[in-house]
PQR file of N, CA, C, O and H, with PARSE charges and radii, in Angstrom:
ATOM      1  N   MET A   1      57.532  89.447 117.416 -0.4000 1.5000
ATOM      2  CA  MET A   1      58.501  88.775 118.235 -0.0000 2.0000
ATOM      3  C   MET A   1      58.158  89.046 119.705  0.5500 1.7000
ATOM      4  O   MET A   1      57.887  90.185 120.085 -0.5500 1.4000
ATOM      5  N   THR A   2      58.173  88.029 120.496 -0.4000 1.5000
ATOM      6  CA  THR A   2      57.921  88.194 121.919 -0.0000 2.0000
ATOM      7  C   THR A   2      59.138  87.755 122.712  0.5500 1.7000
ATOM      8  O   THR A   2      59.866  86.854 122.294 -0.5500 1.4000
ATOM      9  H   THR A   2      58.394  87.103 120.187  0.4000 1.0000
ATOM     10  N   GLY A   3      59.358  88.383 123.845 -0.4000 1.5000
ATOM     11  CA  GLY A   3      60.498  88.017 124.677 -0.0000 2.0000
ATOM     12  C   GLY A   3      61.799  88.607 124.164  0.5500 1.7000
ATOM     13  O   GLY A   3      61.811  89.415 123.235 -0.5500 1.4000
ATOM     14  H   GLY A   3      58.766  89.115 124.184  0.4000 1.0000
ATOM     15  N   LEU A   4      62.885  88.192 124.781 -0.4000 1.5000
ATOM     16  CA  LEU A   4      64.200  88.686 124.404 -0.0000 2.0000
ATOM     17  C   LEU A   4      64.830  87.812 123.328  0.5500 1.7000
ATOM     18  O   LEU A   4      64.633  86.597 123.331 -0.5500 1.4000
ATOM     19  H   LEU A   4      62.875  87.536 125.535  0.4000 1.0000
ATOM     20  N   PRO A   5      65.581  88.407 122.412 -0.5600 1.5000
ATOM     21  CA  PRO A   5      66.274  87.588 121.421  0.2800 2.0000
ATOM     22  C   PRO A   5      67.350  86.738 122.097  0.5500 1.7000
ATOM     23  O   PRO A   5      67.872  87.110 123.149 -0.5500 1.4000
ATOM     24  N   GLU A   6      67.675  85.613 121.498 -0.4000 1.5000
ATOM     25  CA  GLU A   6      68.646  84.708 122.085 -0.0000 2.0000
ATOM     26  C   GLU A   6      70.073  85.027 121.649  0.5500 1.7000
ATOM     27  O   GLU A   6      71.007  84.342 122.067 -0.5500 1.4000
ATOM     28  H   GLU A   6      67.252  85.311 120.644  0.4000 1.0000
ATOM     29  N   PHE A   7      70.259  86.046 120.823 -0.4000 1.5000
ATOM     30  CA  PHE A   7      71.580  86.398 120.328 -0.0000 2.0000
ATOM     31  C   PHE A   7      71.633  87.885 120.033  0.5500 1.7000
ATOM     32  O   PHE A   7      70.604  88.560 120.004 -0.5500 1.4000
ATOM     33  H   PHE A   7      69.500  86.603 120.483  0.4000 1.0000
ATOM     34  N   PHE A   8      72.814  88.380 119.819 -0.4000 1.5000
ATOM     35  CA  PHE A   8      72.984  89.746 119.338 -0.0000 2.0000
ATOM     36  C   PHE A   8      74.085  89.728 118.294  0.5500 1.7000
ATOM     37  O   PHE A   8      74.885  88.794 118.233 -0.5500 1.4000
ATOM     38  H   PHE A   8      73.650  87.832 119.844  0.4000 1.0000
ATOM     39  N   GLU A   9      74.118  90.763 117.479 -0.4000 1.5000
ATOM     40  CA  GLU A   9      75.127  90.859 116.435 -0.0000 2.0000
ATOM     41  C   GLU A   9      76.143  91.926 116.800  0.5500 1.7000
ATOM     42  O   GLU A   9      75.779  93.014 117.246 -0.5500 1.4000
ATOM     43  H   GLU A   9      73.468  91.521 117.528  0.4000 1.0000
ATOM     44  N   GLN A  10      77.404  91.616 116.613 -0.4000 1.5000
ATOM     45  CA  GLN A  10      78.463  92.588 116.812 -0.0000 2.0000
ATOM     46  C   GLN A  10      78.690  93.288 115.488  0.5500 1.7000
ATOM     47  O   GLN A  10      78.941  92.639 114.472 -0.5500 1.4000
ATOM     48  H   GLN A  10      77.700  90.732 116.252  0.4000 1.0000
ATOM     49  N   THR A  11      78.605  94.609 115.495 -0.4000 1.5000
ATOM     50  CA  THR A  11      78.699  95.350 114.241 -0.0000 2.0000
ATOM     51  C   THR A  11      80.082  95.927 113.988  0.5500 1.7000
ATOM     52  O   THR A  11      80.371  96.374 112.878 -0.5500 1.4000
ATOM     53  H   THR A  11      78.401  95.136 116.320  0.4000 1.0000
ATOM     54  N   SER A  12      80.953  95.923 115.017 -0.4000 1.5000
ATOM     55  CA  SER A  12      82.286  96.492 114.830 -0.0000 2.0000
ATOM     56  C   SER A  12      83.249  95.873 115.828  0.5500 1.7000
ATOM     57  O   SER A  12      82.870  95.549 116.953 -0.5500 1.4000
ATOM     58  H   SER A  12      80.717  95.560 115.919  0.4000 1.0000
ATOM     59  N   ASN A  13      84.496  95.712 115.409 -0.4000 1.5000
ATOM     60  CA  ASN A  13      85.541  95.230 116.304 -0.0000 2.0000
ATOM     61  C   ASN A  13      86.359  96.368 116.896  0.5500 1.7000
ATOM     62  O   ASN A  13      87.246  96.133 117.718 -0.5500 1.4000
ATOM     63  H   ASN A  13      84.804  95.975 114.495  0.4000 1.0000
ATOM     64  N   LYS A  14      86.071  97.595 116.489 -0.4000 1.5000
ATOM     65  CA  LYS A  14      86.807  98.752 116.982 -0.0000 2.0000
ATOM     66  C   LYS A  14      86.449  99.016 118.442  0.5500 1.7000
ATOM     67  O   LYS A  14      85.323  98.744 118.859 -0.5500 1.4000
ATOM     68  H   LYS A  14      85.351  97.786 115.822  0.4000 1.0000
ATOM     69  N   PRO A  15      87.401  99.548 119.230 -0.5600 1.5000
ATOM     70  CA  PRO A  15      87.082  99.881 120.620  0.2800 2.0000
ATOM     71  C   PRO A  15      86.025 100.985 120.683  0.5500 1.7000
ATOM     72  O   PRO A  15      86.019 101.901 119.862 -0.5500 1.4000
ATOM     73  N   TYR A  16      85.152 100.885 121.650 -0.4000 1.5000
ATOM     74  CA  TYR A  16      84.085 101.880 121.803 -0.0000 2.0000
ATOM     75  C   TYR A  16      84.339 102.684 123.064  0.5500 1.7000
ATOM     76  O   TYR A  16      84.177 102.172 124.172 -0.5500 1.4000
ATOM     77  H   TYR A  16      85.157 100.140 122.317  0.4000 1.0000
ATOM     78  N   ASP A  17      84.726 103.909 122.909 -0.4000 1.5000
ATOM     79  CA  ASP A  17      84.871 104.812 124.037 -0.0000 2.0000
ATOM     80  C   ASP A  17      84.823 106.224 123.475  0.5500 1.7000
ATOM     81  O   ASP A  17      85.813 106.721 122.940 -0.5500 1.4000
ATOM     82  H   ASP A  17      84.857 104.325 122.009  0.4000 1.0000
ATOM     83  N   ARG A  18      83.691 106.854 123.595 -0.4000 1.5000
ATOM     84  CA  ARG A  18      83.510 108.177 123.018 -0.0000 2.0000
ATOM     85  C   ARG A  18      83.733 109.302 124.019  0.5500 1.7000
ATOM     86  O   ARG A  18      83.451 110.463 123.722 -0.5500 1.4000
ATOM     87  H   ARG A  18      82.886 106.450 124.029  0.4000 1.0000
ATOM     88  N   HIS A  19      84.229 108.972 125.183 -0.4000 1.5000
ATOM     89  CA  HIS A  19      84.379 109.992 126.207 -0.0000 2.0000
ATOM     90  C   HIS A  19      85.811 110.067 126.704  0.5500 1.7000
ATOM     91  O   HIS A  19      86.590 109.124 126.565 -0.5500 1.4000
ATOM     92  H   HIS A  19      84.457 108.029 125.424  0.4000 1.0000
ATOM     93  N   THR A  20      86.131 111.201 127.280 -0.4000 1.5000
ATOM     94  CA  THR A  20      87.353 111.384 128.042 -0.0000 2.0000
ATOM     95  C   THR A  20      86.903 111.612 129.475  0.5500 1.7000
ATOM     96  O   THR A  20      85.876 112.248 129.715 -0.5500 1.4000
ATOM     97  H   THR A  20      85.498 111.966 127.392  0.4000 1.0000
ATOM     98  N   TYR A  21      87.659 111.101 130.415 -0.4000 1.5000
ATOM     99  CA  TYR A  21      87.289 111.189 131.817 -0.0000 2.0000
ATOM    100  C   TYR A  21      88.321 112.028 132.553  0.5500 1.7000
ATOM    101  O   TYR A  21      89.523 111.857 132.353 -0.5500 1.4000
ATOM    102  H   TYR A  21      88.493 110.585 130.220  0.4000 1.0000
ATOM    103  N   ARG A  22      87.857 112.928 133.398 -0.4000 1.5000
ATOM    104  CA  ARG A  22      88.759 113.778 134.183 -0.0000 2.0000
ATOM    105  C   ARG A  22      88.589 113.435 135.658  0.5500 1.7000
ATOM    106  O   ARG A  22      87.500 113.565 136.217 -0.5500 1.4000
ATOM    107  H   ARG A  22      86.880 113.067 133.561  0.4000 1.0000
ATOM    108  N   ILE A  23      89.684 112.994 136.281 -0.4000 1.5000
ATOM    109  CA  ILE A  23      89.698 112.782 137.724 -0.0000 2.0000
ATOM    110  C   ILE A  23      90.224 114.065 138.344  0.5500 1.7000
ATOM    111  O   ILE A  23      91.355 114.482 138.094 -0.5500 1.4000
ATOM    112  H   ILE A  23      90.569 112.889 135.827  0.4000 1.0000
ATOM    113  N   GLU A  24      89.372 114.686 139.162 -0.4000 1.5000
ATOM    114  CA  GLU A  24      89.765 115.919 139.840 -0.0000 2.0000
ATOM    115  C   GLU A  24      90.123 115.562 141.276  0.5500 1.7000
ATOM    116  O   GLU A  24      89.294 115.059 142.034 -0.5500 1.4000
ATOM    117  H   GLU A  24      88.453 114.348 139.365  0.4000 1.0000
ATOM    118  N   LEU A  25      91.374 115.833 141.632 -0.4000 1.5000
ATOM    119  CA  LEU A  25      91.860 115.535 142.967 -0.0000 2.0000
ATOM    120  C   LEU A  25      91.457 116.655 143.921  0.5500 1.7000
ATOM    121  O   LEU A  25      91.181 117.770 143.479 -0.5500 1.4000
ATOM    122  H   LEU A  25      92.048 116.241 141.016  0.4000 1.0000
ATOM    123  N   GLY A  26      91.420 116.383 145.182 -0.4000 1.5000
ATOM    124  CA  GLY A  26      90.980 117.354 146.170 -0.0000 2.0000
ATOM    125  C   GLY A  26      91.869 118.577 146.281  0.5500 1.7000
ATOM    126  O   GLY A  26      91.439 119.593 146.828 -0.5500 1.4000
ATOM    127  H   GLY A  26      91.644 115.477 145.541  0.4000 1.0000
ATOM    128  N   ASP A  27      93.104 118.513 145.776 -0.4000 1.5000
ATOM    129  CA  ASP A  27      94.031 119.639 145.904 -0.0000 2.0000
ATOM    130  C   ASP A  27      94.074 120.542 144.667  0.5500 1.7000
ATOM    131  O   ASP A  27      94.963 121.387 144.553 -0.5500 1.4000
ATOM    132  H   ASP A  27      93.453 117.688 145.332  0.4000 1.0000
ATOM    133  N   GLY A  28      93.132 120.374 143.748 -0.4000 1.5000
ATOM    134  CA  GLY A  28      93.066 121.228 142.562 -0.0000 2.0000
ATOM    135  C   GLY A  28      93.704 120.636 141.321  0.5500 1.7000
ATOM    136  O   GLY A  28      93.505 121.167 140.228 -0.5500 1.4000
ATOM    137  H   GLY A  28      92.410 119.688 143.841  0.4000 1.0000
ATOM    138  N   ARG A  29      94.457 119.563 141.445 -0.4000 1.5000
ATOM    139  CA  ARG A  29      95.050 118.923 140.272 -0.0000 2.0000
ATOM    140  C   ARG A  29      93.999 118.051 139.590  0.5500 1.7000
ATOM    141  O   ARG A  29      93.025 117.629 140.213 -0.5500 1.4000
ATOM    142  H   ARG A  29      94.618 119.132 142.333  0.4000 1.0000
ATOM    143  N   SER A  30      94.211 117.790 138.311 -0.4000 1.5000
ATOM    144  CA  SER A  30      93.309 116.900 137.577 -0.0000 2.0000
ATOM    145  C   SER A  30      94.110 116.077 136.578  0.5500 1.7000
ATOM    146  O   SER A  30      95.190 116.476 136.141 -0.5500 1.4000
ATOM    147  H   SER A  30      95.002 118.132 137.804  0.4000 1.0000
ATOM    148  N   VAL A  31      93.559 114.926 136.229 -0.4000 1.5000
ATOM    149  CA  VAL A  31      94.181 114.024 135.275 -0.0000 2.0000
ATOM    150  C   VAL A  31      93.110 113.611 134.271  0.5500 1.7000
ATOM    151  O   VAL A  31      92.020 113.198 134.668 -0.5500 1.4000
ATOM    152  H   VAL A  31      92.682 114.602 136.584  0.4000 1.0000
ATOM    153  N   ASP A  32      93.405 113.718 132.977 -0.4000 1.5000
ATOM    154  CA  ASP A  32      92.479 113.277 131.931 -0.0000 2.0000
ATOM    155  C   ASP A  32      92.875 111.889 131.461  0.5500 1.7000
ATOM    156  O   ASP A  32      94.049 111.610 131.219 -0.5500 1.4000
ATOM    157  H   ASP A  32      94.290 114.054 132.654  0.4000 1.0000
ATOM    158  N   ILE A  33      91.870 111.018 131.333 -0.4000 1.5000
ATOM    159  CA  ILE A  33      92.091 109.632 130.925 -0.0000 2.0000
ATOM    160  C   ILE A  33      91.127 109.330 129.779  0.5500 1.7000
ATOM    161  O   ILE A  33      89.952 109.694 129.835 -0.5500 1.4000
ATOM    162  H   ILE A  33      90.916 111.244 131.529  0.4000 1.0000
ATOM    163  N   ASP A  34      91.631 108.659 128.737 -0.4000 1.5000
ATOM    164  CA  ASP A  34      90.830 108.393 127.534 -0.0000 2.0000
ATOM    165  C   ASP A  34      90.092 107.060 127.555  0.5500 1.7000
ATOM    166  O   ASP A  34      89.252 106.815 126.690 -0.5500 1.4000
ATOM    167  H   ASP A  34      92.585 108.363 128.691  0.4000 1.0000
ATOM    168  N   ASP A  35      90.379 106.211 128.501 -0.4000 1.5000
ATOM    169  CA  ASP A  35      89.821 104.868 128.483 -0.0000 2.0000
ATOM    170  C   ASP A  35      89.111 104.564 129.805  0.5500 1.7000
ATOM    171  O   ASP A  35      89.679 104.775 130.877 -0.5500 1.4000
ATOM    172  H   ASP A  35      91.062 106.409 129.205  0.4000 1.0000
ATOM    173  N   TYR A  36      87.876 104.071 129.733 -0.4000 1.5000
ATOM    174  CA  TYR A  36      87.079 103.814 130.934 -0.0000 2.0000
ATOM    175  C   TYR A  36      87.704 102.743 131.826  0.5500 1.7000
ATOM    176  O   TYR A  36      87.679 102.870 133.050 -0.5500 1.4000
ATOM    177  H   TYR A  36      87.415 103.900 128.862  0.4000 1.0000
ATOM    178  N   ILE A  37      88.260 101.696 131.231 -0.4000 1.5000
ATOM    179  CA  ILE A  37      88.883 100.624 132.015 -0.0000 2.0000
ATOM    180  C   ILE A  37      90.076 101.177 132.794  0.5500 1.7000
ATOM    181  O   ILE A  37      90.268 100.842 133.963 -0.5500 1.4000
ATOM    182  H   ILE A  37      88.280 101.593 130.236  0.4000 1.0000
ATOM    183  N   HIS A  38      90.871 102.020 132.148 -0.4000 1.5000
ATOM    184  CA  HIS A  38      92.008 102.644 132.821 -0.0000 2.0000
ATOM    185  C   HIS A  38      91.526 103.567 133.935  0.5500 1.7000
ATOM    186  O   HIS A  38      92.121 103.602 135.012 -0.5500 1.4000
ATOM    187  H   HIS A  38      90.716 102.292 131.198  0.4000 1.0000
ATOM    188  N   LEU A  39      90.455 104.312 133.686 -0.4000 1.5000
ATOM    189  CA  LEU A  39      89.877 105.185 134.710 -0.0000 2.0000
ATOM    190  C   LEU A  39      89.491 104.381 135.947  0.5500 1.7000
ATOM    191  O   LEU A  39      89.814 104.770 137.070 -0.5500 1.4000
ATOM    192  H   LEU A  39      89.971 104.283 132.811  0.4000 1.0000
ATOM    193  N   ARG A  40      88.806 103.269 135.744 -0.4000 1.5000
ATOM    194  CA  ARG A  40      88.392 102.439 136.883 -0.0000 2.0000
ATOM    195  C   ARG A  40      89.593 101.922 137.658  0.5500 1.7000
ATOM    196  O   ARG A  40      89.579 101.898 138.889 -0.5500 1.4000
ATOM    197  H   ARG A  40      88.544 102.953 134.832  0.4000 1.0000
ATOM    198  N   ALA A  41      90.623 101.512 136.948 -0.4000 1.5000
ATOM    199  CA  ALA A  41      91.822 101.009 137.618 -0.0000 2.0000
ATOM    200  C   ALA A  41      92.465 102.102 138.468  0.5500 1.7000
ATOM    201  O   ALA A  41      92.838 101.855 139.615 -0.5500 1.4000
ATOM    202  H   ALA A  41      90.634 101.531 135.948  0.4000 1.0000
ATOM    203  N   VAL A  42      92.597 103.304 137.917 -0.4000 1.5000
ATOM    204  CA  VAL A  42      93.185 104.414 138.667 -0.0000 2.0000
ATOM    205  C   VAL A  42      92.319 104.747 139.876  0.5500 1.7000
ATOM    206  O   VAL A  42      92.832 104.966 140.974 -0.5500 1.4000
ATOM    207  H   VAL A  42      92.294 103.505 136.985  0.4000 1.0000
ATOM    208  N   TRP A  43      91.009 104.783 139.671 -0.4000 1.5000
ATOM    209  CA  TRP A  43      90.096 105.115 140.778 -0.0000 2.0000
ATOM    210  C   TRP A  43      90.210 104.105 141.917  0.5500 1.7000
ATOM    211  O   TRP A  43      90.384 104.492 143.073 -0.5500 1.4000
ATOM    212  H   TRP A  43      90.592 104.605 138.780  0.4000 1.0000
ATOM    213  N   PHE A  44      90.115 102.830 141.602 -0.4000 1.5000
ATOM    214  CA  PHE A  44      90.107 101.820 142.656 -0.0000 2.0000
ATOM    215  C   PHE A  44      91.472 101.587 143.283  0.5500 1.7000
ATOM    216  O   PHE A  44      91.554 101.165 144.437 -0.5500 1.4000
ATOM    217  H   PHE A  44      89.973 102.515 140.663  0.4000 1.0000
ATOM    218  N   GLU A  45      92.550 101.856 142.544 -0.4000 1.5000
ATOM    219  CA  GLU A  45      93.888 101.615 143.079 -0.0000 2.0000
ATOM    220  C   GLU A  45      94.504 102.843 143.732  0.5500 1.7000
ATOM    221  O   GLU A  45      95.398 102.710 144.568 -0.5500 1.4000
ATOM    222  H   GLU A  45      92.484 102.199 141.607  0.4000 1.0000
ATOM    223  N   SER A  46      94.046 104.029 143.370 -0.4000 1.5000
ATOM    224  CA  SER A  46      94.772 105.219 143.811 -0.0000 2.0000
ATOM    225  C   SER A  46      93.944 106.248 144.561  0.5500 1.7000
ATOM    226  O   SER A  46      94.297 106.622 145.679 -0.5500 1.4000
ATOM    227  H   SER A  46      93.320 104.137 142.690  0.4000 1.0000
ATOM    228  N   VAL A  47      92.849 106.716 143.970 -0.4000 1.5000
ATOM    229  CA  VAL A  47      92.252 107.957 144.461 -0.0000 2.0000
ATOM    230  C   VAL A  47      90.929 107.819 145.193  0.5500 1.7000
ATOM    231  O   VAL A  47      90.462 108.811 145.753 -0.5500 1.4000
ATOM    232  H   VAL A  47      92.562 106.412 143.061  0.4000 1.0000
ATOM    233  N   ARG A  48      90.312 106.684 145.224 -0.4000 1.5000
ATOM    234  CA  ARG A  48      88.976 106.604 145.812 -0.0000 2.0000
ATOM    235  C   ARG A  48      88.950 106.914 147.300  0.5500 1.7000
ATOM    236  O   ARG A  48      87.897 107.271 147.828 -0.5500 1.4000
ATOM    237  H   ARG A  48      90.691 105.878 144.769  0.4000 1.0000
ATOM    238  N   ASN A  49      90.063 106.790 147.982 -0.4000 1.5000
ATOM    239  CA  ASN A  49      90.094 107.070 149.413 -0.0000 2.0000
ATOM    240  C   ASN A  49      90.493 108.499 149.740  0.5500 1.7000
ATOM    241  O   ASN A  49      90.470 108.890 150.907 -0.5500 1.4000
ATOM    242  H   ASN A  49      90.918 106.500 147.553  0.4000 1.0000
ATOM    243  N   TYR A  50      90.863 109.298 148.721 -0.4000 1.5000
ATOM    244  CA  TYR A  50      91.191 110.699 148.958 -0.0000 2.0000
ATOM    245  C   TYR A  50      89.907 111.492 149.113  0.5500 1.7000
ATOM    246  O   TYR A  50      88.903 111.176 148.475 -0.5500 1.4000
ATOM    247  H   TYR A  50      90.882 108.980 147.773  0.4000 1.0000
ATOM    248  N   THR A  51      89.925 112.497 149.932 -0.4000 1.5000
ATOM    249  CA  THR A  51      88.753 113.345 150.134 -0.0000 2.0000
ATOM    250  C   THR A  51      88.626 114.326 148.982  0.5500 1.7000
ATOM    251  O   THR A  51      89.613 114.932 148.564 -0.5500 1.4000
ATOM    252  H   THR A  51      90.741 112.755 150.450  0.4000 1.0000
ATOM    253  N   GLY A  52      87.426 114.480 148.473 -0.4000 1.5000
ATOM    254  CA  GLY A  52      87.149 115.494 147.464 -0.0000 2.0000
ATOM    255  C   GLY A  52      87.464 115.101 146.035  0.5500 1.7000
ATOM    256  O   GLY A  52      87.459 115.972 145.165 -0.5500 1.4000
ATOM    257  H   GLY A  52      86.625 113.988 148.812  0.4000 1.0000
ATOM    258  N   CYS A  53      87.736 113.841 145.744 -0.4000 1.5000
ATOM    259  CA  CYS A  53      88.017 113.418 144.373 -0.0000 2.0000
ATOM    260  C   CYS A  53      86.702 113.184 143.629  0.5500 1.7000
ATOM    261  O   CYS A  53      85.759 112.602 144.166 -0.5500 1.4000
ATOM    262  H   CYS A  53      87.740 113.134 146.451  0.4000 1.0000
ATOM    263  N   THR A  54      86.664 113.645 142.401 -0.4000 1.5000
ATOM    264  CA  THR A  54      85.484 113.432 141.564 -0.0000 2.0000
ATOM    265  C   THR A  54      85.926 113.014 140.169  0.5500 1.7000
ATOM    266  O   THR A  54      87.067 113.237 139.765 -0.5500 1.4000
ATOM    267  H   THR A  54      87.429 114.118 141.965  0.4000 1.0000
ATOM    268  N   VAL A  55      84.997 112.405 139.448 -0.4000 1.5000
ATOM    269  CA  VAL A  55      85.225 112.052 138.053 -0.0000 2.0000
ATOM    270  C   VAL A  55      84.201 112.801 137.220  0.5500 1.7000
ATOM    271  O   VAL A  55      83.007 112.773 137.522 -0.5500 1.4000
ATOM    272  H   VAL A  55      84.070 112.224 139.777  0.4000 1.0000
ATOM    273  N   THR A  56      84.660 113.462 136.182 -0.4000 1.5000
ATOM    274  CA  THR A  56      83.789 114.176 135.259 -0.0000 2.0000
ATOM    275  C   THR A  56      83.914 113.518 133.892  0.5500 1.7000
ATOM    276  O   THR A  56      85.018 113.249 133.419 -0.5500 1.4000
ATOM    277  H   THR A  56      85.629 113.484 135.937  0.4000 1.0000
ATOM    278  N   VAL A  57      82.768 113.261 133.260 -0.4000 1.5000
ATOM    279  CA  VAL A  57      82.756 112.679 131.917 -0.0000 2.0000
ATOM    280  C   VAL A  57      82.748 113.825 130.912  0.5500 1.7000
ATOM    281  O   VAL A  57      81.859 114.675 130.930 -0.5500 1.4000
ATOM    282  H   VAL A  57      81.871 113.479 133.644  0.4000 1.0000
ATOM    283  N   LEU A  58      83.751 113.836 130.034 -0.4000 1.5000
ATOM    284  CA  LEU A  58      83.875 114.869 129.008 -0.0000 2.0000
ATOM    285  C   LEU A  58      83.577 114.252 127.650  0.5500 1.7000
ATOM    286  O   LEU A  58      84.056 113.159 127.348 -0.5500 1.4000
ATOM    287  H   LEU A  58      84.474 113.144 130.020  0.4000 1.0000
ATOM    288  N   ASP A  59      82.802 114.929 126.841 -0.4000 1.5000
ATOM    289  CA  ASP A  59      82.567 114.450 125.486 -0.0000 2.0000
ATOM    290  C   ASP A  59      83.819 114.629 124.657  0.5500 1.7000
ATOM    291  O   ASP A  59      84.478 115.666 124.737 -0.5500 1.4000
ATOM    292  H   ASP A  59      82.413 115.817 127.087  0.4000 1.0000
ATOM    293  N   THR A  60      84.154 113.625 123.860 -0.4000 1.5000
ATOM    294  CA  THR A  60      85.278 113.730 122.944 -0.0000 2.0000
ATOM    295  C   THR A  60      84.843 114.572 121.763  0.5500 1.7000
ATOM    296  O   THR A  60      83.768 114.358 121.203 -0.5500 1.4000
ATOM    297  H   THR A  60      83.619 112.783 123.795  0.4000 1.0000
ATOM    298  N   LYS A  61      85.672 115.527 121.384 -0.4000 1.5000
ATOM    299  CA  LYS A  61      85.329 116.375 120.245 -0.0000 2.0000
ATOM    300  C   LYS A  61      85.459 115.569 118.965  0.5500 1.7000
ATOM    301  O   LYS A  61      86.452 114.875 118.749 -0.5500 1.4000
ATOM    302  H   LYS A  61      86.545 115.701 121.839  0.4000 1.0000
ATOM    303  N   GLN A  62      84.448 115.670 118.128 -0.4000 1.5000
ATOM    304  CA  GLN A  62      84.447 114.967 116.850 -0.0000 2.0000
ATOM    305  C   GLN A  62      85.392 115.663 115.886  0.5500 1.7000
ATOM    306  O   GLN A  62      85.428 116.892 115.826 -0.5500 1.4000
ATOM    307  H   GLN A  62      83.641 116.234 118.304  0.4000 1.0000
ATOM    308  N   LYS A  63      86.154 114.884 115.134 -0.4000 1.5000
ATOM    309  CA  LYS A  63      87.039 115.439 114.122 -0.0000 2.0000
ATOM    310  C   LYS A  63      86.220 115.745 112.882  0.5500 1.7000
ATOM    311  O   LYS A  63      85.466 114.900 112.398 -0.5500 1.4000
ATOM    312  H   LYS A  63      86.124 113.885 115.184  0.4000 1.0000
ATOM    313  N   ARG A  64      86.371 116.938 112.383 -0.4000 1.5000
ATOM    314  CA  ARG A  64      85.645 117.328 111.171 -0.0000 2.0000
ATOM    315  C   ARG A  64      86.454 116.953 109.948  0.5500 1.7000
ATOM    316  O   ARG A  64      87.676 117.095 109.926 -0.5500 1.4000
ATOM    317  H   ARG A  64      86.983 117.624 112.776  0.4000 1.0000
ATOM    318  N   LYS A  65      85.763 116.474 108.937 -0.4000 1.5000
ATOM    319  CA  LYS A  65      86.426 116.178 107.676 -0.0000 2.0000
ATOM    320  C   LYS A  65      86.630 117.479 106.919  0.5500 1.7000
ATOM    321  O   LYS A  65      85.749 118.338 106.882 -0.5500 1.4000
ATOM    322  H   LYS A  65      84.770 116.359 108.955  0.4000 1.0000
ATOM    323  N   LYS A  66      87.810 117.612 106.315 -0.4000 1.5000
ATOM    324  CA  LYS A  66      88.097 118.811 105.553 -0.0000 2.0000
ATOM    325  C   LYS A  66      87.314 118.766 104.244  0.5500 1.7000
ATOM    326  O   LYS A  66      87.310 117.761 103.533 -0.5500 1.4000
ATOM    327  H   LYS A  66      88.526 116.915 106.345  0.4000 1.0000
ATOM    328  N   SER A  67      86.667 119.860 103.955 -0.4000 1.5000
ATOM    329  CA  SER A  67      85.847 119.957 102.766 -0.0000 2.0000
ATOM    330  C   SER A  67      86.694 120.452 101.590  0.5500 1.7000
ATOM    331  O   SER A  67      87.563 121.308 101.754 -0.5500 1.4000
ATOM    332  H   SER A  67      86.671 120.677 104.532  0.4000 1.0000
ATOM    333  N   ASN A  68      86.431 119.908 100.426 -0.4000 1.5000
ATOM    334  CA  ASN A  68      87.125 120.365  99.207 -0.0000 2.0000
ATOM    335  C   ASN A  68      86.250 121.300  98.393  0.5500 1.7000
ATOM    336  O   ASN A  68      86.400 121.402  97.175 -0.5500 1.4000
ATOM    337  H   ASN A  68      85.725 119.212 100.293  0.4000 1.0000
ATOM    338  N   GLY A  69      85.368 121.960  99.047 -0.4000 1.5000
ATOM    339  CA  GLY A  69      84.499 122.841  98.288 -0.0000 2.0000
ATOM    340  C   GLY A  69      83.469 123.457  99.207  0.5500 1.7000
ATOM    341  O   GLY A  69      83.808 124.151 100.165 -0.5500 1.4000
ATOM    342  H   GLY A  69      85.247 121.878 100.037  0.4000 1.0000
ATOM    343  N   GLY A  70      82.248 123.206  98.917 -0.4000 1.5000
ATOM    344  CA  GLY A  70      81.161 123.788  99.695 -0.0000 2.0000
ATOM    345  C   GLY A  70      80.191 124.427  98.737  0.5500 1.7000
ATOM    346  O   GLY A  70      80.140 124.097  97.552 -0.5500 1.4000
ATOM    347  H   GLY A  70      81.973 122.642  98.138  0.4000 1.0000
ATOM    348  N   PHE A  71      79.430 125.340  99.272 -0.4000 1.5000
ATOM    349  CA  PHE A  71      78.465 126.043  98.420 -0.0000 2.0000
ATOM    350  C   PHE A  71      79.164 127.082  97.591  0.5500 1.7000
ATOM    351  O   PHE A  71      80.077 127.758  98.067 -0.5500 1.4000
ATOM    352  H   PHE A  71      79.472 125.608 100.234  0.4000 1.0000
ATOM    353  N   LYS A  72      78.738 127.217  96.344 -0.4000 1.5000
ATOM    354  CA  LYS A  72      79.316 128.218  95.442 -0.0000 2.0000
ATOM    355  C   LYS A  72      78.233 129.068  94.870  0.5500 1.7000
ATOM    356  O   LYS A  72      78.509 129.974  94.084 -0.5500 1.4000
ATOM    357  H   LYS A  72      77.996 126.669  95.958  0.4000 1.0000
TER
END
């Protein structure tokens, strides 16, 4: 195959966001946000003009499935 494909396949309809975002305000407070779109809205509407604000990307902890056994 040469060039780019003319289509792509969607494999899931579930929302994709594997991260939590922390906005750290210049005064030591922080806010955790679970959705990137919401993070952007908060950043552009509220905090981008404050001095010392940063955004940190946090990995979401994976939920472990409970085991009904294991090695014996």
